[in-house]
C-alpha positions in Angstrom: -69.9 18.2 -11.1 -67.5 19.7 -13.6 -66.0 17.8 -16.5 -62.4 16.6 -15.9 -59.7 18.2 -18.0 -58.3 16.5 -21.0 -55.4 14.2 -20.2 -52.0 15.4 -21.3 -51.2 14.4 -24.8 -54.9 13.8 -25.9 -57.5 15.6 -28.0 -61.1 16.2 -27.4 -64.0 15.6 -29.7 -63.3 16.3 -33.5 -65.8 18.8 -35.0 -66.3 19.1 -38.7 -67.5 22.0 -40.9 -68.1 21.9 -44.6 -66.5 25.0 -46.2 -67.5 24.2 -49.8 -67.4 21.5 -52.4 -64.5 19.1 -51.5 -63.4 21.3 -48.5 -64.0 20.2 -45.0 -62.4 21.6 -41.8 -61.7 19.3 -38.8 -61.1 21.0 -35.4 -60.3 19.8 -32.0 -58.9 20.9 -28.6 -55.5 19.4 -27.7 -53.7 19.4 -24.4 -49.9 19.4 -24.9 -47.3 18.0 -22.5 -46.8 21.6 -21.1 -50.4 21.5 -19.9 -51.8 24.1 -22.2 -54.9 23.6 -24.5 -54.5 24.4 -28.2 -57.3 24.7 -30.7 -56.0 22.9 -33.8 -57.8 22.8 -37.2 -56.9 21.4 -40.7 -58.8 21.4 -44.0 -59.1 18.4 -46.2 -60.9 17.1 -49.4 -63.3 15.1 -47.4 -64.3 14.5 -43.8 -62.1 11.5 -43.5 -59.1 13.2 -45.1 -59.5 16.3 -42.9 -59.6 13.9 -39.9 -56.4 12.2 -41.0 -54.6 15.5 -41.5 -55.8 16.8 -38.2 -54.6 13.6 -36.3 -51.2 13.9 -38.0 -50.9 17.6 -37.0 -51.8 16.6 -33.4 -49.2 13.9 -33.3 -46.6 16.4 -34.5 -47.7 19.0 -31.9 -47.8 16.6 -29.0 -44.7 14.6 -29.9 -42.7 13.1 -27.1 -40.2 14.8 -24.7 -36.6 14.4 -25.7 -35.1 11.2 -24.5 -38.3 9.5 -23.5 -38.8 5.9 -24.4 -42.0 5.0 -26.2 -43.5 1.8 -27.6 -42.0 2.9 -31.0 -38.4 3.2 -29.6 -35.8 0.9 -31.0 -33.9 -1.6 -28.9 -30.8 0.3 -29.7 -32.4 3.5 -28.2 -33.5 1.6 -25.1 -30.1 0.0 -24.6 -28.4 3.4 -25.0 -30.8 4.9 -22.4 -29.9 2.0 -20.0 -26.2 2.5 -20.5 -26.5 6.2 -19.9 -28.2 5.5 -16.6 -25.3 3.2 -15.4 
């Protein structure tokens, strides 16, 4: 049975490669909201730093569609969306 595809907006396993002293590359596949997979990689000073930089890049790439309400949305934004629907 084949492996199920990555859910939209998520990333796969993060892989690491040491490039030299204090240089580590973190890499992962990401499925964006348009359904495409992207191979994203970032370099950091340590494994944890590379991971944090990669996760930040993934959040920026995936983002949220314009106008979508998320858990981080303010009450003002939710109220405005509700008024717009009326």
